[in-house]
Z-matrix of the N, CA and C atoms (Angstrom, degrees):
N
C 1 1.433
C 2 1.533 1 108.81
N 3 1.290 2 117.99 1 141.49
C 4 1.467 3 120.81 2 179.43
C 5 1.522 4 108.03 3 -113.28
N 6 1.341 5 115.69 4 124.94
C 7 1.458 6 121.20 5 178.10
C 8 1.523 7 107.80 6 -134.15
N 9 1.325 8 116.71 7 124.78
C 10 1.470 9 121.45 8 -179.06
C 11 1.528 10 111.99 9 53.01
N 12 1.321 11 116.20 10 38.07
C 13 1.447 12 120.65 11 177.83
C 14 1.513 13 115.27 12 79.00
N 15 1.341 14 118.49 13 0.08
C 16 1.469 15 121.25 14 -179.57
C 17 1.525 16 109.36 15 -113.98
N 18 1.297 17 115.68 16 144.64
C 19 1.449 18 121.01 17 177.33
C 20 1.515 19 108.44 18 -82.68
N 21 1.334 20 117.12 19 128.15
C 22 1.468 21 121.82 20 177.56
C 23 1.511 22 108.85 21 -126.51
N 24 1.285 23 117.05 22 157.69
C 25 1.462 24 120.34 23 177.44
C 26 1.517 25 109.44 24 -82.68
N 27 1.329 26 115.81 25 153.09
C 28 1.460 27 120.57 26 177.53
C 29 1.522 28 109.92 27 -62.72
N 30 1.323 29 117.73 28 -36.65
C 31 1.464 30 121.33 29 -179.11
C 32 1.529 31 110.65 30 -64.34
N 33 1.319 32 117.38 31 -40.11
C 34 1.458 33 120.77 32 -178.46
C 35 1.525 34 111.41 33 -64.88
N 36 1.305 35 118.31 34 -28.97
C 37 1.458 36 121.26 35 -179.19
C 38 1.518 37 112.97 36 -92.70
N 39 1.344 38 116.56 37 -2.13
C 40 1.452 39 119.49 38 178.93
C 41 1.514 40 113.75 39 85.18
N 42 1.323 41 118.11 40 3.80
C 43 1.458 42 121.96 41 178.60
C 44 1.515 43 107.74 42 -94.80
N 45 1.320 44 117.01 43 124.85
C 46 1.462 45 119.95 44 179.80
C 47 1.518 46 111.27 45 59.74
N 48 1.320 47 117.21 46 48.67
C 49 1.454 48 123.18 47 -172.72
C 50 1.512 49 116.43 48 -66.88
N 51 1.318 50 119.66 49 4.79
C 52 1.456 51 120.71 50 178.02
C 53 1.519 52 113.09 51 86.62
N 54 1.303 53 114.80 52 -166.81
C 55 1.468 54 121.78 53 -178.49
C 56 1.522 55 109.35 54 -68.55
N 57 1.326 56 116.90 55 127.30
C 58 1.465 57 121.06 56 178.70
C 59 1.522 58 112.79 57 -104.77
N 60 1.323 59 117.87 58 -15.49
C 61 1.464 60 123.19 59 177.90
C 62 1.522 61 108.48 60 -142.27
N 63 1.325 62 117.06 61 128.22
C 64 1.467 63 122.62 62 173.27
C 65 1.520 64 107.99 63 -152.65
N 66 1.323 65 115.71 64 137.76
C 67 1.464 66 120.66 65 179.85
C 68 1.524 67 108.53 66 -146.61
N 69 1.318 68 116.08 67 156.09
C 70 1.460 69 121.73 68 -178.71
C 71 1.526 70 108.90 69 -144.30
N 72 1.330 71 116.31 70 129.86
C 73 1.463 72 122.46 71 -179.09
C 74 1.519 73 108.84 72 -129.14
N 75 1.328 74 115.91 73 151.92
C 76 1.462 75 120.96 74 -179.79
C 77 1.526 76 110.38 75 -147.16
N 78 1.327 77 113.90 76 162.18
C 79 1.468 78 121.36 77 171.86
C 80 1.522 79 106.09 78 -83.93
N 81 1.350 80 117.16 79 130.95
C 82 1.463 81 119.51 80 -173.57
C 83 1.524 82 114.86 81 -95.83
N 84 1.341 83 118.50 82 -3.98
C 85 1.468 84 120.06 83 175.76
C 86 1.526 85 109.21 84 -157.75
N 87 1.326 86 116.06 85 155.39
C 88 1.464 87 121.87 86 -179.33
C 89 1.529 88 110.44 87 -63.43
N 90 1.334 89 115.96 88 151.45
C 91 1.471 90 120.87 89 170.45
C 92 1.517 91 109.01 90 -149.52
N 93 1.321 92 116.09 91 159.13
C 94 1.468 93 122.33 92 -179.25
C 95 1.514 94 110.25 93 -96.36
N 96 1.328 95 115.91 94 142.80
C 97 1.460 96 122.31 95 177.94
C 98 1.519 97 108.70 96 -132.44
N 99 1.322 98 116.04 97 137.58
C 100 1.454 99 120.93 98 179.99
C 101 1.510 100 112.02 99 -93.61
N 102 1.317 101 115.59 100 -171.29
C 103 1.461 102 123.74 101 -178.38
C 104 1.524 103 110.86 102 -62.48
N 105 1.308 104 115.79 103 145.95
C 106 1.457 105 121.97 104 177.51
C 107 1.514 106 111.85 105 92.83
N 108 1.331 107 115.90 106 -158.40
C 109 1.454 108 122.63 107 -177.71
C 110 1.516 109 109.64 108 -98.64
N 111 1.326 110 116.57 109 126.57
C 112 1.461 111 123.23 110 -179.85
C 113 1.521 112 109.00 111 -130.81
N 114 1.328 113 117.51 112 117.81
C 115 1.454 114 121.23 113 179.59
C 116 1.524 115 110.43 114 -64.40
N 117 1.322 116 116.26 115 135.19
C 118 1.468 117 120.54 116 174.21
C 119 1.523 118 106.08 117 -83.92
N 120 1.328 119 115.53 118 94.59
C 121 1.462 120 119.69 119 -172.43
C 122 1.524 121 114.09 120 -112.23
N 123 1.331 122 118.12 121 9.06
C 124 1.463 123 120.99 122 179.67
C 125 1.523 124 109.59 123 -143.93
N 126 1.309 125 115.20 124 170.51
C 127 1.466 126 123.91 125 175.24
C 128 1.526 127 114.10 126 69.85
N 129 1.328 128 119.06 127 19.24
C 130 1.457 129 121.41 128 178.79
C 131 1.520 130 110.52 129 -84.00
N 132 1.334 131 116.24 130 140.85
C 133 1.458 132 121.68 131 170.80
C 134 1.522 133 108.80 132 -146.38
N 135 1.329 134 114.83 133 151.57
C 136 1.465 135 119.23 134 174.93
C 137 1.527 136 107.71 135 -72.63
N 138 1.326 137 116.39 136 135.78
C 139 1.455 138 122.58 137 177.60
C 140 1.530 139 108.58 138 -58.84
N 141 1.331 140 116.41 139 124.50
C 142 1.463 141 120.53 140 178.36
C 143 1.532 142 111.56 141 -124.74
N 144 1.334 143 116.77 142 16.46
C 145 1.460 144 121.49 143 178.81
C 146 1.526 145 109.00 144 -96.32
N 147 1.312 146 116.59 145 101.99
C 148 1.465 147 122.76 146 -178.85
C 149 1.519 148 112.51 147 54.90
N 150 1.331 149 116.47 148 37.76
C 151 1.467 150 121.08 149 -179.27
C 152 1.525 151 109.01 150 -145.57
N 153 1.329 152 116.61 151 142.10
C 154 1.453 153 123.04 152 170.27
C 155 1.514 154 107.88 153 -132.99
N 156 1.316 155 115.87 154 140.86
C 157 1.456 156 121.60 155 177.96
C 158 1.522 157 109.52 156 -57.89
N 159 1.325 158 115.40 157 140.16
C 160 1.457 159 121.34 158 171.70
C 161 1.518 160 106.32 159 -105.41
N 162 1.302 161 118.30 160 127.39
C 163 1.461 162 122.75 161 -178.26
C 164 1.516 163 111.31 162 80.68
N 165 1.329 164 115.62 163 -146.29
C 166 1.466 165 120.70 164 -176.09
C 167 1.517 166 113.41 165 -85.67
N 168 1.322 167 117.69 166 -19.03
C 169 1.460 168 120.45 167 -176.73
C 170 1.519 169 111.48 168 75.28
N 171 1.325 170 115.30 169 176.74
C 172 1.461 171 121.39 170 179.71
C 173 1.522 172 110.05 171 -87.59
N 174 1.315 173 116.20 172 156.05
C 175 1.458 174 120.12 173 170.94
C 176 1.530 175 107.94 174 -88.14
N 177 1.323 176 116.44 175 155.29
C 178 1.465 177 122.26 176 179.45
C 179 1.517 178 107.52 177 -140.88
N 180 1.331 179 116.75 178 130.56
C 181 1.459 180 119.84 179 -176.23
C 182 1.529 181 113.46 180 -84.26
N 183 1.321 182 118.38 181 -0.35
C 184 1.455 183 121.68 182 -178.52
C 185 1.517 184 113.44 183 87.48
N 186 1.334 185 117.36 184 -6.27
C 187 1.464 186 122.03 185 -178.20
C 188 1.527 187 112.24 186 -127.47
N 189 1.315 188 118.06 187 21.51
C 190 1.454 189 120.78 188 173.93
C 191 1.507 190 116.57 189 100.25
N 192 1.330 191 118.69 190 -2.71
C 193 1.461 192 120.52 191 177.40
C 194 1.528 193 108.96 192 -99.69
N 195 1.344 194 114.87 193 135.37
C 196 1.449 195 122.20 194 -177.31
C 197 1.516 196 109.88 195 -120.42
N 198 1.328 197 116.66 196 143.49
C 199 1.456 198 121.82 197 179.78
C 200 1.509 199 111.29 198 -131.09
N 201 1.311 200 115.75 199 169.05
C 202 1.450 201 123.22 200 -176.37
C 203 1.521 202 109.95 201 -104.71
N 204 1.321 203 116.63 202 140.84
C 205 1.460 204 122.81 203 177.86
C 206 1.525 205 111.98 204 -93.77
N 207 1.348 206 115.78 205 -21.33
C 208 1.463 207 122.06 206 -175.44
C 209 1.530 208 107.86 207 -133.77
N 210 1.321 209 117.32 208 135.90
C 211 1.461 210 120.55 209 176.87
C 212 1.528 211 109.85 210 -70.68
N 213 1.320 212 115.89 211 163.22
C 214 1.457 213 121.29 212 177.59
C 215 1.512 214 111.34 213 145.39
N 216 1.306 215 115.52 214 -179.06
C 217 1.466 216 121.99 215 175.85
C 218 1.527 217 107.62 216 -93.50
N 219 1.339 218 116.23 217 125.77
C 220 1.458 219 122.58 218 -176.10
C 221 1.521 220 110.52 219 -117.93
N 222 1.315 221 115.56 220 141.48
C 223 1.458 222 122.16 221 168.32
C 224 1.515 223 106.92 222 -98.84
N 225 1.327 224 116.03 223 118.87
C 226 1.459 225 122.57 224 177.06
C 227 1.520 226 107.80 225 -106.68
N 228 1.325 227 116.79 226 126.26
C 229 1.467 228 122.68 227 178.98
C 230 1.517 229 108.47 228 -118.99
N 231 1.328 230 116.44 229 117.83
C 232 1.462 231 122.78 230 -176.86
C 233 1.526 232 109.63 231 -109.48
N 234 1.332 233 116.53 232 148.67
C 235 1.466 234 121.38 233 179.41
C 236 1.528 235 109.01 234 -149.35
N 237 1.348 236 115.95 235 150.58
C 238 1.465 237 119.73 236 178.61
C 239 1.522 238 110.51 237 -150.53
N 240 1.325 239 115.13 238 155.68
C 241 1.451 240 124.13 239 173.42
C 242 1.520 241 107.41 240 -143.39
N 243 1.324 242 117.25 241 142.91
C 244 1.457 243 121.72 242 177.72
C 245 1.509 244 110.99 243 -166.21
N 246 1.322 245 115.92 244 -179.04
C 247 1.471 246 121.22 245 179.63
C 248 1.524 247 109.08 246 -148.71
N 249 1.315 248 116.12 247 153.99
C 250 1.460 249 121.43 248 176.88
C 251 1.527 250 108.57 249 -71.20
N 252 1.342 251 117.23 250 130.17
C 253 1.463 252 121.56 251 177.08
C 254 1.522 253 111.98 252 -96.26
N 255 1.335 254 116.09 253 -38.71
C 256 1.464 255 119.40 254 179.26
C 257 1.518 256 109.50 255 -154.95
N 258 1.323 257 115.41 256 154.71
C 259 1.456 258 121.41 257 -178.66
C 260 1.516 259 111.11 258 91.94
N 261 1.327 260 115.94 259 165.58
C 262 1.466 261 118.87 260 -179.71
C 263 1.517 262 113.46 261 -151.43
N 264 1.332 263 118.36 262 24.98
C 265 1.461 264 119.14 263 -177.14
C 266 1.529 265 113.86 264 -116.82
N 267 1.324 266 118.69 265 14.71
C 268 1.466 267 120.31 266 -178.53
C 269 1.520 268 110.92 267 -79.02
N 270 1.322 269 115.48 268 154.37
C 271 1.460 270 121.33 269 173.10
C 272 1.524 271 110.75 270 -99.18
N 273 1.335 272 116.89 271 -35.93
C 274 1.459 273 119.27 272 -179.72
C 275 1.524 274 110.76 273 -159.44
N 276 1.333 275 114.06 274 160.73
C 277 1.460 276 122.43 275 176.03
C 278 1.521 277 106.84 276 -142.52
N 279 1.319 278 116.76 277 154.56
C 280 1.454 279 118.64 278 179.67
C 281 1.504 280 113.57 279 173.86
N 282 1.328 281 114.79 280 -155.25
C 283 1.456 282 123.10 281 -174.92
C 284 1.527 283 109.06 282 -126.34
N 285 1.334 284 114.95 283 141.99
C 286 1.461 285 122.23 284 172.12
C 287 1.522 286 107.86 285 -121.78
N 288 1.339 287 116.59 286 149.17
C 289 1.458 288 121.81 287 179.10
C 290 1.521 289 108.53 288 -123.31
N 291 1.331 290 115.79 289 135.63
C 292 1.459 291 122.77 290 -178.62
C 293 1.518 292 109.26 291 -123.48
N 294 1.336 293 117.84 292 149.66
C 295 1.459 294 120.48 293 175.30
C 296 1.521 295 110.09 294 -138.62
N 297 1.337 296 114.19 295 156.23
C 298 1.465 297 122.51 296 175.45
C 299 1.516 298 107.60 297 -133.48
N 300 1.320 299 116.56 298 141.18
C 301 1.462 300 120.80 299 177.66
C 302 1.521 301 111.69 300 -105.53
N 303 1.338 302 116.43 301 1.55
C 304 1.459 303 120.38 302 -175.33
C 305 1.529 304 112.94 303 -116.17
N 306 1.320 305 117.11 304 32.79
C 307 1.460 306 120.72 305 175.06
C 308 1.514 307 113.06 306 106.54
N 309 1.308 308 114.78 307 165.85
C 310 1.457 309 121.08 308 -174.48
C 311 1.531 310 112.74 309 -62.14
N 312 1.310 311 117.83 310 -30.69
C 313 1.466 312 121.61 311 178.08
C 314 1.515 313 112.06 312 -103.06
N 315 1.321 314 116.55 313 20.46
C 316 1.458 315 121.99 314 -176.83
C 317 1.517 316 113.72 315 -77.90
N 318 1.317 317 115.13 316 -163.06
C 319 1.461 318 123.08 317 179.84
C 320 1.524 319 109.31 318 -89.41
N 321 1.322 320 116.83 319 119.62
C 322 1.461 321 122.29 320 -177.63
C 323 1.521 322 110.63 321 -99.08
N 324 1.331 323 115.47 322 138.95
C 325 1.456 324 122.90 323 176.67
C 326 1.518 325 109.17 324 -124.39
N 327 1.331 326 116.18 325 143.85
C 328 1.453 327 120.26 326 178.06
C 329 1.525 328 109.43 327 -67.90
N 330 1.357 329 116.42 328 131.31
C 331 1.466 330 120.64 329 -178.50
C 332 1.526 331 112.62 330 -119.99
N 333 1.337 332 118.15 331 -14.65
C 334 1.466 333 120.44 332 -179.40
C 335 1.523 334 108.96 333 -162.18
N 336 1.329 335 115.69 334 153.75
C 337 1.462 336 119.83 335 174.09
C 338 1.518 337 109.70 336 -154.59
N 339 1.322 338 114.90 337 154.49
C 340 1.454 339 121.70 338 173.35
C 341 1.518 340 107.07 339 -141.59
N 342 1.324 341 116.56 340 119.33
C 343 1.454 342 121.92 341 -177.61
C 344 1.521 343 109.32 342 -121.86
N 345 1.330 344 116.45 343 143.34
C 346 1.451 345 122.20 344 179.82
C 347 1.521 346 108.17 345 -120.85
N 348 1.321 347 117.37 346 140.44
C 349 1.456 348 122.61 347 -179.92
C 350 1.518 349 110.94 348 -69.77
N 351 1.330 350 116.76 349 130.90
C 352 1.464 351 122.59 350 175.07
C 353 1.528 352 108.55 351 -134.58
N 354 1.322 353 116.56 352 39.97
C 355 1.457 354 123.20 353 -175.94
C 356 1.526 355 111.38 354 -72.78
N 357 1.329 356 116.76 355 138.37
C 358 1.459 357 124.11 356 176.18
C 359 1.526 358 111.45 357 52.16
N 360 1.317 359 115.72 358 54.66
C 361 1.453 360 120.95 359 -176.61
C 362 1.522 361 111.19 360 -102.16
N 363 1.316 362 115.67 361 163.21
C 364 1.458 363 120.30 362 170.15
C 365 1.513 364 107.98 363 -112.16
N 366 1.305 365 116.55 364 146.17
C 367 1.459 366 122.41 365 -172.12
C 368 1.519 367 112.99 366 -56.09
N 369 1.345 368 115.01 367 138.81
C 370 1.448 369 122.41 368 172.06
C 371 1.514 370 116.71 369 76.72
N 372 1.315 371 118.21 370 -7.46
C 373 1.458 372 118.64 371 -176.61
C 374 1.514 373 113.37 372 -114.18
N 375 1.305 374 118.35 373 -8.97
C 376 1.454 375 120.98 374 -177.56
C 377 1.524 376 110.52 375 -113.14
N 378 1.307 377 114.65 376 126.51
C 379 1.453 378 121.32 377 -176.67
C 380 1.522 379 111.08 378 -101.61
N 381 1.320 380 114.96 379 153.81
C 382 1.454 381 123.03 380 170.97
C 383 1.522 382 106.45 381 -123.39
N 384 1.319 383 117.12 382 136.18
C 385 1.457 384 121.43 383 178.69
C 386 1.512 385 108.80 384 -151.75
N 387 1.301 386 116.67 385 153.09
C 388 1.447 387 119.64 386 178.40
C 389 1.512 388 112.17 387 -176.25
N 390 1.310 389 114.53 388 177.09
C 391 1.457 390 121.48 389 177.73
C 392 1.516 391 108.49 390 -153.71
N 393 1.313 392 115.74 391 161.24
C 394 1.458 393 121.34 392 173.80
C 395 1.513 394 108.10 393 -158.69
N 396 1.322 395 115.51 394 160.10
C 397 1.450 396 121.76 395 179.00
C 398 1.512 397 109.14 396 -128.92
N 399 1.327 398 114.81 397 152.61
C 400 1.461 399 121.13 398 178.36
C 401 1.518 400 108.24 399 -148.09
N 402 1.330 401 117.26 400 130.83
C 403 1.460 402 120.90 401 171.50
C 404 1.519 403 106.66 402 -93.57
N 405 1.311 404 115.82 403 127.61
C 406 1.461 405 122.08 404 -175.97
C 407 1.521 406 108.85 405 -121.61
N 408 1.327 407 116.69 406 128.26
C 409 1.458 408 121.87 407 177.59
C 410 1.524 409 107.90 408 -91.88
N 411 1.309 410 116.66 409 104.45
C 412 1.461 411 122.40 410 -178.44
C 413 1.524 412 107.70 411 -92.54
N 414 1.333 413 115.65 412 101.29
C 415 1.464 414 120.24 413 -177.43
C 416 1.517 415 112.62 414 -91.11
N 417 1.326 416 117.07 415 -12.87
C 418 1.459 417 121.22 416 172.24
C 419 1.526 418 108.03 417 -149.46
N 420 1.292 419 116.96 418 160.19
C 421 1.463 420 120.31 419 -175.94
C 422 1.528 421 112.47 420 -82.76
N 423 1.323 422 117.64 421 11.09
C 424 1.468 423 121.84 422 172.48
C 425 1.521 424 111.33 423 -92.71
N 426 1.337 425 117.80 424 17.72
C 427 1.454 426 122.51 425 176.13
C 428 1.525 427 108.48 426 -92.68
N 429 1.330 428 116.54 427 128.70
C 430 1.457 429 122.79 428 -178.87
C 431 1.517 430 109.18 429 -130.99
N 432 1.346 431 116.67 430 161.07
C 433 1.450 432 120.23 431 174.88
C 434 1.520 433 109.85 432 -148.35
N 435 1.320 434 115.95 433 161.33
C 436 1.459 435 121.92 434 174.19
C 437 1.508 436 109.59 435 -148.26
N 438 1.339 437 115.79 436 162.66
C 439 1.462 438 122.91 437 178.10
C 440 1.516 439 108.75 438 -110.47
N 441 1.317 440 115.74 439 151.00
C 442 1.459 441 120.59 440 174.47
C 443 1.523 442 108.62 441 -138.37
N 444 1.329 443 115.40 442 155.12
C 445 1.463 444 119.98 443 173.10
C 446 1.516 445 107.97 444 -85.74
N 447 1.311 446 116.10 445 160.79
C 448 1.459 447 119.95 446 175.99
C 449 1.515 448 109.55 447 -150.91
N 450 1.316 449 116.85 448 136.19
C 451 1.456 450 121.45 449 173.76
C 452 1.520 451 109.54 450 -150.12
N 453 1.326 452 116.09 451 157.17
C 454 1.459 453 121.95 452 177.36
C 455 1.517 454 109.32 453 -109.27
N 456 1.321 455 116.24 454 172.35
C 457 1.460 456 121.41 455 178.68
C 458 1.518 457 111.17 456 76.14
N 459 1.309 458 115.74 457 -153.82
C 460 1.467 459 119.79 458 -179.04
C 461 1.522 460 109.75 459 -125.42
N 462 1.332 461 115.16 460 58.01
C 463 1.460 462 119.46 461 179.18
C 464 1.527 463 110.06 462 -111.82
N 465 1.289 464 114.97 463 164.00
C 466 1.457 465 122.51 464 166.77
C 467 1.516 466 105.65 465 -115.31
N 468 1.305 467 116.80 466 130.02
C 469 1.456 468 118.54 467 178.26
C 470 1.509 469 109.74 468 -122.81
N 471 1.316 470 114.23 469 150.48
C 472 1.454 471 122.55 470 -179.45
C 473 1.518 472 108.22 471 -94.13
N 474 1.320 473 116.39 472 125.67
C 475 1.459 474 121.14 473 171.66
C 476 1.527 475 105.81 474 -93.82
N 477 1.321 476 116.11 475 124.02
C 478 1.457 477 120.73 476 -174.55
C 479 1.521 478 112.06 477 -83.18
N 480 1.328 479 115.12 478 141.13
C 481 1.449 480 122.90 479 175.75
C 482 1.516 481 109.54 480 -140.76
N 483 1.328 482 115.80 481 159.70
C 484 1.458 483 120.25 482 -179.48
C 485 1.522 484 107.83 483 -159.23
N 486 1.334 485 117.37 484 139.23
C 487 1.459 486 119.87 485 -178.18
C 488 1.527 487 113.36 486 -89.38
N 489 1.326 488 117.84 487 0.79
C 490 1.465 489 118.90 488 178.74
C 491 1.526 490 113.34 489 -121.80
N 492 1.348 491 117.42 490 -3.50
C 493 1.464 492 120.40 491 174.66
C 494 1.528 493 108.78 492 -153.07
N 495 1.315 494 115.69 493 157.52
C 496 1.458 495 120.83 494 -177.79
C 497 1.522 496 110.43 495 -87.72
N 498 1.351 497 116.94 496 118.17
C 499 1.459 498 121.37 497 174.81
C 500 1.527 499 111.84 498 -124.00
N 501 1.333 500 118.14 499 -29.73
C 502 1.465 501 123.32 500 172.29
C 503 1.521 502 106.92 501 -140.34
N 504 1.329 503 116.91 502 126.74
C 505 1.456 504 120.46 503 179.90
C 506 1.506 505 111.99 504 164.30
N 507 1.336 506 116.24 505 -150.18
C 508 1.462 507 120.85 506 -178.67
C 509 1.521 508 110.56 507 -160.37
N 510 1.319 509 115.22 508 161.25
C 511 1.457 510 122.90 509 169.94
C 512 1.524 511 107.60 510 -124.93
N 513 1.314 512 116.14 511 150.86
C 514 1.463 513 122.29 512 179.37
C 515 1.522 514 108.52 513 -131.89
N 516 1.333 515 115.98 514 127.80
C 517 1.459 516 122.56 515 178.87
C 518 1.529 517 108.48 516 -124.61
N 519 1.316 518 117.56 517 128.68
C 520 1.463 519 120.96 518 172.68
C 521 1.516 520 107.10 519 -81.19
N 522 1.333 521 115.79 520 119.78
C 523 1.468 522 121.57 521 -177.47
C 524 1.519 523 113.24 522 -87.33
N 525 1.329 524 116.26 523 -30.27
C 526 1.462 525 119.74 524 -177.77
C 527 1.508 526 110.37 525 170.74
N 528 1.309 527 115.15 526 -173.69
C 529 1.462 528 122.42 527 -177.83
C 530 1.519 529 111.23 528 -70.06
N 531 1.312 530 115.36 529 154.01
C 532 1.450 531 122.18 530 176.57
C 533 1.521 532 110.49 531 -77.88
């Protein structure tokens, strides 16, 4: 950009200032999940491995629900890794994401899912992994979301977590105004 005969950066002038909000959360230790839908309500920590929050970050209720501090359009990127612990009759395992626009205790609807095939598996040797993305228009800060595990059949699967690297969790980037 040229201003008064001098070249200036767009960031210095406040035009196209880049990402103003970014946050990253992960599961910090493995846990077991049974058949059906199970909310991931424990073992969450903010990513602190070569990462610092940009802006205010997301709110977290301590039980797996996350909220936004600033309105805008957000890109949410979810990822998971796990393995079958017991059983061998499942068709798939994975993660589902739900959101509510009417408060933390509001009505939640499924907005994204990623499922991996684990058909005819033997315990402990078959992994499930996946990722998905969702752009969410947060028009008020009463919008919240949470993740849950999901599996079919009668298996128990391990959802992997780690406190020094991201294996199950999500990142959130504010892309711009709503």
